N, C-alpha and C positions, 0 to 999 in steps of 0.2 A: 541448458534450457534458458531461453530468453523470456522474461516476464515484464509486462508493463503494468504498473499499479497506479490507478487513479486514487489519490488520497482524499480523505474528507477535507472539506474547505476550512473548517474551524480547527484551530491549534489543538484544543483539548481532545477533539475527536480523532485527530491525526495521531496524537500520542496514544490514545486508547486503542488504535489499530496496530500498534507496535507488537504486541504479543502474537497477533494473527500473522503479521509479516514474518516474525521470527519462526513461527511454525511452518510457513512456506519455505523459508530458508533451510530449515532442518529437514523438510520433506524432500526437496530437490537439492541435492548436494552441489551440483555444478551450475548454480543459479547466477544469472546476470539480471539485475533489476534496473528498469527505467521508471522513474517516478514522474507523474504528471499531476498537476493540481495548483492550488493557490500558492502564492509566494511564501506565506508563513508556514504552511504545511511542509513544503519542500525544504525550507530552511531547517525545520525541526528534524527531518529524517534523512537529509542528503548525505550525512557522514557515515551511513551504514556501509560496512566493507563490501557488500554485494551490489551497492548502487553504482552503476556505470554512467548513467545519464539522467539529467533532470530537465523538465520543461515546465515553466510556469504558464498556466493557461489564463488568458484574458476572458472576460465575460462575453465579449462579442463573438457571435458564431463564426463570422468570417475569419477573425483572428484565430479562433480555435481550429477551424478547418486548415488554415495555412500552417499552423504549428504542427498539426497532426500529419501533414504532408511530409514533414522532415523525418518522421518515424519509419523505421524499417519494419519488416515482418517479425512477429513474435510467436512464441509457442503458446503463451497464455496471457490473457487480459483479465485483470481483477479490478473491479471498481468498488470502493467502499461507499459509494454514493448511489442514491436511488432516483435522482432527478431526471427530468426529461432531457436536459442538457447532457447528462451522463449517458443516456440511451443513445443520443446522437454521437457522442464520443465512441461508445461501444461499436456503433455501426461503422464509423470511419476507421477505426484501428484494425489493422490486418493481423489477426491471430487465429490459430487453430482452435483454441478453446477460449470462450468468453464467459465471465461470470460477473453479475452485478448484484449488489446488496439490495434487499427489499425489506424495508422497515416493517411492512405489514406481516411478513413471515416471522420476524424475530421481535416479538413483543415482550418477552419475559427475560429478566436478568439485567445485569449491569451492561453498559455499552461494550466494555471489554469482552464480556462473554458473548454478546450478540455478534460482534465482528468475528470472534474466534469460531463460533458455531457456523457462521456463513462460510468461512474458509473450510471448515471440517466437512460441511455438507457439499460444497462445490467439488472438493477433491476426494470425497468419500474416505475420509480419514477420521481418527478420533484422538485429538490432541487436547491437552489441558492449556488454558490461557495462563501463562506465567506472569512474571513481573513486566511492568511497563519498562521499555528500554529505549534510551536515547544514546546514540553513539556521538562522541565528540571528535573534533579534529585534533585534539591533543592526544599524544601517544604515551603509553606506558613505557617503562624501561625496556620491555621486550619488543617494542615497535608496533604493538597492536593499539587500536583505538581504545581510549578509556570508555567505560560504560557508566551511564547514570541509570541505576536501577531503582525503580519505585515499585513497592509492593502495594497494590490497591486494596489488599485485604488486611493490611496492618493498621 
């Protein structure tokens, strides 16, 4: 399954989307993720083992369009942004299924829960938002990426 994820622009919001992304990874076992978004958001999440490609999007619509032309077809498009620009991106990306976050639909709870509920509703699943997770490029002794786990409830 090939998935393209548009990350939130702000670093903190991108990190808060990590539990929802982990739930996507756990739901689709054979996942290949392409990340699109701001430079800082991409930098934070690009080391996830399932990420195969990343594209930094400029603010200019012509540059966004040109970048999106490099993308292949996807099975799923997930955007954690609700802006008009993100609607344009959703329109341009070729994917069988497309889901975009709507802040008016998710008004209650912490942002981590809002993003997780969005993924749950989109895929018709019921998963719990666990720890915030950032993968690093440094490897453990077993060759796997080290994880930086942050528990938002602690």
